[in-house]
C-alpha angles and dihedrals in degrees: 000000000000123000112230096248100195092057091049091056094043091050093049094044090054093041098089091047093050097048092044090052091047091049092055093045120289118255115222090258094050091046090052091049091052092050094051102047110139140161137189132236128193112223102159113005096178093057113024111002122218124346124216124240114196138180114247090016117150093219115196123113129123124327122246140187129240103246111256094194136091115341092000090073085084088063108105091221101037113159096026124129120244142172129034096102117118145195088267094064099035095112121089126174132250090284120098109242094030126127099052110144089197142358099048106113096138112065092187095069144017091209113126096014124143125246106248093176094033094245126105119245117254114254128227090200135264119346098012108125093312094303092131086086088073096037129110144062092260092057090044087065089061099036113122108250094018135273118338113262139163134235130190120237118203138135135226095184102109093172090060095038108023094167099049112111125216090251095058094103121147130192127220118208123198149090114325095245092055092044090051092055098041097052089048090052094044089053089054100040105028100027091242119169117259113258140168129233123262131203115275118222115146092181094067123092118259143093123300087247090070099032116023122223131214089253090060097058115114097177138015121202139187100020091318093301091119131034145179119217136186115203094215092055115095113187101187091192088069096054115115089235092063128080095276125207132154090247100045125145125260137216118242120272118261113275092241093066105022093097096025113146089203092057090046090053092049094048094046093048094049090047092051102042112019105132114265132183110265114242116254118222118271113253113257111265113249117223120237119242089254091053091047090051090050092051091050094048091046094049093048100036097043097068090044092054091046091051092050092049091052092051093049095045090046091057094048097046115087118216112256122239115254114251112269120236115256114250 
């Protein structure tokens, strides 16, 4: 499960240029570039090569398994199922571990789960609902889309959003490739201010405005591999001291943002364009021996039956008299 490193560097190198162009009003070429950002991940090189992750992709398609043979034994998640998740089931809830379309029978942990949308879930550090399985700098080197980071989402466009206060600042959490695309698209669609990613480390000391906490999350996406947080939201059901599950309840959003059109724009844009793994084509269905025999008999017997019918009908049918000349 190796991130295609060259594409990560290319995407990040062009990131500042893209968001600056978007902030000053996207040209048609810049807008097209933003809408077509994609990267590749290698899940099982010995069997299927790299898979493509694209913005605005519908996802879906058949499921597959990370090869557990040969060189893929070095893959930390060899043998796990992945893919199949689509745009239609990208939304989770405010509970970590939500939004899995399949493979989530145990609500007390996300450990051992498949990757329905191909991406790994973000991790809140050791001992938080099994997320330690995806935690660590060594794993971030392998994480599809690059290491987890955060990026602030705010707007300074008071003409577009006249009722948005200066303290209405959200934080996106996810792999750097997805963050790079989403801030570019939010600048274009929601008139968000350009921003750059920061390192994500929820175990370090600091305020939740610099490092978001699980209790700040207002929405999970893509099998909990991407999240949106608001520092003034305190969902006590998500605190480690509570009886944590992946389908826990949540407290209502603060009144200041519950009907925010800016928040609605952010959520709708992430839902519509967050990069997803493109579906690979379903394998061609093989016919059973019985079906093959039926095809052979049909292909051979059909012409014979048609010939016999023609012979029989030809014998029964009398030749018609030629039309007589009119007198």
